[in-house]
C-alpha positions in Angstrom: 4.1 -28.2 4.5 6.5 -30.5 6.3 10.1 -29.8 7.3 12.8 -31.3 5.3 15.0 -34.1 7.0 17.9 -31.9 7.5 15.6 -30.0 9.9 14.6 -33.1 12.0 16.9 -32.2 15.1 14.7 -28.8 15.2 11.5 -30.6 15.1 12.7 -33.0 17.7 13.5 -29.9 20.0 10.0 -28.8 19.4 8.2 -31.8 20.4 10.2 -32.2 23.6 9.9 -28.8 25.1 6.8 -28.3 27.5 7.7 -25.8 29.8 5.6 -22.5 30.3 6.7 -19.0 30.2 5.5 -15.9 32.3 3.5 -13.0 31.5 4.3 -10.8 28.2 4.4 -7.0 28.7 1.9 -5.1 26.5 3.6 -2.6 23.9 3.2 0.8 24.5 0.7 3.2 22.7 1.9 5.1 19.5 0.4 8.3 18.1 -2.2 8.1 15.4 -1.6 9.0 12.0 0.6 6.4 10.5 0.0 3.6 8.2 0.5 0.1 9.9 0.7 -2.7 7.5 0.3 -6.4 8.8 0.5 -9.5 7.3 -0.9 -12.5 8.6 0.9 -16.0 7.4 0.9 -19.5 8.3 3.0 -22.3 7.7 -0.1 -24.5 7.0 -3.9 -24.4 6.2 -6.3 -24.9 8.5 -5.3 -22.8 11.1 -8.1 -20.0 11.0 -6.0 -17.4 9.1 -9.1 -15.9 7.1 -11.1 -16.2 10.3 -8.8 -14.2 12.2 -8.1 -11.5 9.8 -11.6 -10.6 8.9 -12.5 -10.4 12.9 -9.4 -8.0 13.4 -10.6 -5.8 10.5 -13.9 -5.5 12.1 -12.6 -4.9 15.6 -10.1 -2.3 14.4 -13.0 -0.7 12.6 -15.2 -0.7 15.6 -12.3 1.1 17.5 -12.4 4.0 14.8 -9.5 3.0 12.2 -9.7 3.0 8.7 -9.0 -0.6 7.7 -8.2 -2.0 4.4 -8.2 -5.6 3.9 -6.2 -7.3 1.1 -7.2 -10.9 0.2 -3.7 -12.0 -1.0 -4.7 -15.8 -1.4 -5.1 -15.3 -5.2 -6.1 -18.8 -6.0 -8.2 -19.5 -3.3 -9.8 -16.5 -2.3 -12.8 -16.5 0.5 -13.3 -13.1 2.2 -16.0 -12.0 0.2 -17.8 -15.2 0.9 -17.1 -14.9 4.8 -18.6 -11.3 4.4 -21.5 -12.3 2.1 -20.3 -9.8 -0.5 -21.0 -9.3 -4.0 -17.7 -9.0 -6.1 -17.8 -7.4 -9.4 -13.9 -7.0 -9.8 -11.1 -8.5 -8.0 -7.2 -8.5 -7.8 -7.0 -10.9 -10.8 -8.4 -7.8 -12.9 -6.3 -5.5 -11.3 -3.0 -7.7 -12.1 -4.4 -8.3 -15.9 -4.3 -4.7 -16.4 -8.2 -4.4 -16.6 -9.1 -2.5 -13.6 -7.1 -0.2 -10.9 -7.1 -0.6 -7.1 -9.7 1.7 -6.4 -12.0 0.2 -9.5 -12.0 -3.1 -7.5 -12.2 -1.9 -3.9 -15.2 -2.8 -2.2 -16.9 -1.7 1.3 -17.3 -4.6 4.0 -19.0 -4.4 7.1 -18.3 -1.2 9.7 -16.6 0.5 6.9 -13.9 -1.8 6.2 -12.3 -1.6 2.8 -11.4 -4.8 1.0 -9.3 -5.7 -2.1 -10.7 -9.0 -3.1 -8.9 -11.7 -4.8 -10.8 -14.1 -7.1 -10.9 -18.0 -6.7 -9.5 -20.7 -9.0 -7.2 -18.5 -10.7 -3.8 -20.4 -10.8 -2.3 -18.1 -13.3 -1.6 -15.6 -10.5 0.2 -18.3 -8.6 3.7 -16.5 -9.1 3.5 -12.8 -9.8 5.9 -11.2 -11.6 8.2 -8.3 -10.7 6.5 -5.6 -12.8 3.0 -6.6 -11.5 4.5 -6.5 -7.9 5.8 -3.1 -8.4 2.6 -1.9 -10.0 0.6 -3.0 -6.9 3.3 -1.3 -4.6 2.7 1.8 -6.6 -1.3 1.8 -6.6 -1.3 0.8 -3.1 1.0 3.6 -2.0 -1.5 5.9 -3.6 -4.1 5.1 -1.1 -2.2 5.9 1.8 -4.6 9.0 2.7 -7.6 6.8 3.0 -5.9 4.1 5.1 -4.8 3.9 8.6 -4.2 -0.3 8.8 -3.8 -2.7 6.2 -4.4 -6.4 6.9 -2.9 -8.8 4.7 -4.4 -12.5 4.5 -1.9 -14.4 2.6 -2.2 -17.8 1.4 -1.3 -21.0 3.4 2.2 -22.5 3.1 5.3 -20.9 1.7 5.0 -19.5 -1.6 6.5 -16.8 -3.8 3.4 -14.7 -3.1 3.4 -15.6 0.5 7.0 -14.3 0.9 6.2 -11.0 -1.3 3.4 -10.0 0.8 5.1 -10.8 4.3 8.5 -9.1 3.3 6.9 -6.1 1.9 4.9 -5.2 5.1 5.8 -3.7 8.2 4.9 -6.5 10.8 4.8 -10.3 10.2 2.0 -12.1 12.3 2.6 -16.0 12.1 -0.4 -17.7 13.1 -0.4 -21.6 14.4 -2.4 -23.5 16.5 -1.0 -26.0 19.1 -0.9 -28.8 16.9 2.6 -30.2 16.7 2.4 -29.9 12.7 1.1 -26.5 12.8 4.0 -25.3 15.4 6.5 -27.1 13.1 5.2 -25.4 10.0 5.0 -22.0 11.6 8.6 -22.5 12.6 9.7 -23.7 8.9 7.8 -20.5 7.6 9.9 -18.1 9.9 13.4 -20.1 9.3 12.7 -19.7 5.3 11.6 -15.7 5.8 14.7 -15.4 8.0 17.5 -17.1 5.9 16.3 -16.7 2.5 14.6 -13.1 2.9 16.6 -11.6 5.9 13.5 -11.2 8.1 14.5 -11.0 11.8 11.2 -10.1 13.7 7.9 -11.8 14.0 4.8 -11.8 16.2 3.2 -15.1 17.2 -0.4 -15.5 17.3 -1.8 -18.9 18.8 -5.3 -19.7 17.7 -7.7 -22.4 18.9 -6.5 -22.9 22.5 -8.0 -24.3 25.7 -6.4 -21.7 27.9 -3.9 -18.9 28.2 -1.1 -21.6 29.4 -1.5 -23.5 26.2 -0.8 -20.6 24.2 2.3 -19.7 26.4 3.4 -23.4 25.6 3.5 -22.9 22.0 5.5 -19.6 22.4 7.9 -21.2 24.7 8.5 -24.0 22.1 8.9 -22.0 19.2 10.9 -19.4 21.1 13.7 -21.9 22.3 14.2 -23.6 19.1 14.5 -20.3 17.3 16.9 -19.3 19.8 18.9 -22.2 19.3 19.0 -22.4 15.6 18.1 -19.0 13.9 18.9 -15.3 14.6 15.3 -14.0 15.0 13.1 -12.5 17.7 9.6 -13.6 18.3 7.2 -11.5 20.2 4.1 -13.1 21.7 1.2 -11.3 20.7 -1.2 -13.5 22.3 -3.8 -16.3 22.1 -7.4 -16.8 20.8 -9.8 -19.5 22.6 -11.5 -22.1 20.9 -15.1 -21.3 20.5 -18.2 -23.5 19.0 -20.2 -20.4 18.2 -17.7 -19.7 15.4 -19.2 -22.0 13.4 -22.5 -20.8 13.8 -21.4 -17.1 13.1 -19.7 -18.2 10.0 -23.0 -20.0 8.3 -24.3 -16.3 9.2 -21.4 -14.9 7.3 -20.8 -12.8 10.2 -18.1 -12.4 12.8 -18.2 -13.4 16.5 -17.9 -9.7 17.3 -21.0 -8.9 15.5 -23.0 -12.2 16.4 -21.8 -12.4 20.1 -20.2 -9.2 21.2 -20.1 -10.2 24.7 -18.3 -13.7 24.3 -15.2 -14.8 25.4 -13.7 -14.7 21.7 -15.1 -11.5 20.8 -13.5 -9.7 23.8 -10.4 -11.7 23.1 -10.1 -10.2 19.2 -10.9 -6.6 20.8 -8.1 -6.8 23.0 -5.8 -8.4 20.3 -6.9 -5.5 18.0 -6.1 -2.7 20.7 -2.6 -4.4 21.3 -1.7 -4.3 17.4 -2.9 -0.7 17.3 -0.6 0.2 20.3 2.4 -1.6 18.6 5.4 1.0 18.5 6.0 2.5 15.3 9.1 1.3 13.2 11.3 4.3 12.9 12.8 3.2 9.8 11.6 0.8 6.7 12.9 -2.9 6.7 15.1 -2.4 4.0 12.9 -4.4 1.6 10.0 -2.8 -0.8 7.5 -2.3 1.8 3.8 -1.2 1.1 3.6 2.6 1.6 7.4 2.8 1.2 7.4 6.4 -0.4 5.5 7.8 2.7 8.0 6.1 5.1 10.8 7.6 3.1 9.8 10.9 3.3 9.0 10.7 7.0 12.6 9.7 7.6 13.9 12.4 5.5 11.7 15.0 7.5 13.1 13.2 10.6 
């Protein structure tokens, strides 16, 4: 996806920024028990979104959390391939009314629960409002068995991407240091901000050569968003490029399983811990969030 001509001034600002920022403070730990919902989105494909989500799921499960991983790429799903899973049913069967969420859920590595999507099902490229509300209701019923929900959205800015991101508590925007990826990450946040009133994002930078490169990307996006958008961006961190990732993918395993002592594995473990210790939102965002019934009940008790 590319930006429209009217945003060329913003893209120019992104290209011209080359400064670095200082160290970002880590969030404080929060008490356990709350369901946390993270959506991972990117402005373009090829930035490693599915790889990031699957590694985070395994890292969080190894830290003792009950993790639900939702493959929300309804047309080009591949989480089952990443984990080498046999999938009898998927989200296409749920949205067509043939199966419930519990019936399509499968077990992944280290106790991770997975709601798989089916590949090549373009008829679900646009979910209608009834399908979306039915999904919210059934997902809400799973809250007793889940602590963390990770959502792997499709690339770009489609109706399904905006649905899953707006309905989650935390939006993680993934990019790489490539100029096109940075520009498209900004475009994604712009659409979510102007059209869907989302004002808070977490930035994660993948495939960096060192920590300074990740901070460079954060600096660029922060400066241009402060100039043109009314949003806040928290720097979640960066992940190093590692040639061994391909070897792990060929084995249909995560680096955490294949090379637990590698730099990238330790980076994923640190990232998972950072996400698990984010402050818990005190109130829903005002949009139809996942587990909204539980959030509203907690607010009423407060």
